[in-house]
N, C-alpha and C positions, 0 to 999 in steps of 0.2 A: 553263597550261603547254602547250607544243607539243612533240609527239614526231614526228619526221619520219624516213622511211626509204625508200630505193630499193633493193630487194633485188638488182637486177642491176647495181648501181654497183660499179665496180672501185676498190678502196681503195689509195691511196698511189702515189707515184712509184716506178717500178721500182728505181731506185738506192737510194732511202731504204728501200724494203721489204727489199731484200737486206741493207742495213746493219742494220736493225732485227731481221731474222731472225737474223743472226749475233749481235747483242747479246742476243737472247732466249736463244740457246743458251749464250752466255757469261756469263749472269747468275749466276755462281757466288758462293756466300757472300754473298747479299744481306744488308746490314747495316742495321738500323733505327737511326734517329738519336736515340740517347739523349743523347750528348754530342757534342763535336766529334770525329768519327771520322776526319777528314782531318788530317794533320800541319799544325799551325798555328804561326805566329810573328807578331811585330808587323808584319811586312811582308806577311803574307798577307791578301788581300781576303776579306771575309766576305759571306754572303748576308743577307737581310732578318731572319733570326732570329739572326744573329751567329755562324753556323757557318762555319768557314773553307772557302773554295772550293778545289777541287782544282787543282793546277798540272800542266801537261803535263810529262812527263819528257823526257829527251834525244831520244827517238824520236817525240815528239809524241803520246804516249798519256796519257789522263787519265780518271778516273772521271766518269760522268755522274750528276747528281742526278735521282732519280725519286721522285715522291710517290704513295703508296698510302693506303688507308683501312683502319684496324682498326675492325671493326664493334662497336657497343655490346654488351656482354655477352660478348665473345669477344676481349678484348685480349690480345696477347702480353705476358708479364710484363716489368717493368722497361723499358718502352718510352716514349720521350718523343714527344709530338706536340701538336697543337692541335685543340680542338673545332671541327668543321666544320659540324655540324648533326645533329639527331636523336641527340645524344650519341655520335656517331661521332668517331674520332680520325684526323686527317690526319698521317701519319708520313712521314719522309724515308728513302729508301734510296739506296744507291750501287751502280752497276754495277762490274764489273771494268774496268780501263783499256781504253778504246776510242779509236781514232784516227778523227777525223771533222773535216771542214771546217765543218760546220754543227751545232754542239752543240745548239741549240734544236730543229732539225728532227729530229735523231737521237733526242733524248730524248722529244719529243712523239710522234714516229713510233713509238717503242717502245710507249708507252702505247696508241696506237691499234691497232697490229698485234699486240700481245700476245695469244696464243691461250689464255692461262690467266687465269681470273677471280681465282683465289686463289693465293697463294704462302706456303708454310710451314704450320706447325701449332703453335699457333693462327695463323690466316692473316691476312695483309694482302691486301686485295682491290683489283682494278682495275675500276672502273665503266665504263671505256671499252671493255671487252671486247665488249659487245653491238654497239658501233658499228663493229667491225672491217671489215665488208663495205660500209659506206656512208659512211665519213668518211675524208678524206685531208688530209695536211699539204701546204700550197702554198708558203708563204714566211714569213719573219719579218724585222722591221727594228727597230732600236733607235734611239730618239730620247730623249735625256736619260736619265732614270731609268726609262723605260718601254719594254718590248718589245711590239710588236704582232705577233700571230700570225695568219696567214691560213689558214683551213681551208676545204675545200669538201666538199659532200655533205650527209649527214644524221646528226644526233645521235639516238641511240636512248636513251630513258630510260623506266624502268618505274615510277618513283615520284618524288614531290617530293624525298624524301631522296636518291635516286640522282642527281637533277639537281644538288643541292648538291655531292655528291661529284665528279661529272664536272667541274663548273666549277672546283672547288678544285684537283683534280689537274692539270688543264691549266694553270691560272693559275700555281700555285706551281712546277711543273716548268719552265715556260717562263721565268719570272722568274729562278729560281735558275740555270738553264743559261746564261742570258744575262748573269748577274752584275749584275742591276739590281733595283730595289726593287719595281717594279710590272709587271703584264702586262695586256694587252688582247687578248682572244680573239674573233676574228671568224669566222663561218661564212657563206660566200657574201656577205661584206660586212656582215653583221648581227651585232651584239654577242650573245654567247652568253647574256647575261642576258636579252635580249629574247626569244630563241628559247625558253629554258627557263622564262621567267616568274620570274626571281629578282631579289632586291634586290642592291645592291652587296655585294661580298665583304667579310665581316667574320669573321675567325677569332677563336676564343676564346683565353684565356690558355694558355700552355704548361703541359702536364700530364704527369707521369710515372706510369705505371701501377704498381701494387704489384708487388713482387718475385714474389709468388705470384699465379697467375691468379685473377681475381675470379670469383665464382660467376655462373652465367648470370642475366641480368637486371640486373646491376650495371653502371651506365654511368659516363661520364667526369665526372659531376657530384659525385662524392665528393671530399672534401678530402684523403683519404689519398693518399700517394704523390706529392704535389705536388713539382715540380722545385724545387731550391734556386734562390735568386735569381741565382746566377751561371750558371744554365742547364745545369749539369753533371748527369750521371746515368749510369745503366748502359746498355750497348749489348747488343743481343740478336741473335745471328747466326742467320739462317735456314738451312734445308737447302740444299745445293748444287743448283743448277738448271742442267742442260745440260752441254755439253762445251766447256771453254775453248779447245780447239783450233779451234773453229768461229768464233772471233772474226772479225767483219767478213765472215762468209760464206765464209772461205777453206776450201779442201778439202785433205784430207791426201793 
């Protein structure tokens, strides 16, 4: 496993950083993906897990999908996700509606520029937080059912488990934001799997945590609380984060 960092590296394009900063402030009522928390119909496209993708409203605003990790032994109750590694759970959240011409860049940029490692209590966590000062989004392109994300700089990882979380967060956030099945994440032209020493991404089966918070030490390998076959479950609303009036970095 390789961990790289340049402490004096400037993170992010200025425009994307401003957008991500506004999005950070506007991440009010982060919602965990227990079931399809976006309005859905037969005409609505879905992501790789069958969750309906948000559609822009008349003013061009739409929620952004963001993936976080609930750590083993501290799962929020009644939350649906997929095992990522180390009995941690990859869970999907949505932002408040945001207007952006680059959904992938804004969503990935939020994860990189997020100044908080954890959100809510029990928390969902962002393993990209330590990379804030050394990693930046460059571009993305969609070819067929795959989005390729180009990053530059340095990925900071403190353990093998964290490496799995970082890769999964970037991969699933990019793919879902682009509305495609797969994602390829490159850092300075090198696949993130090579940088972090990881095998190909394989997520576990969808799992719903029990309604009551499990005792410390209990992981996602329990059979209790498994999601029904139709993928439905409960949603759990996290505490409000920031001021919605700061959306897109606007000032009052």
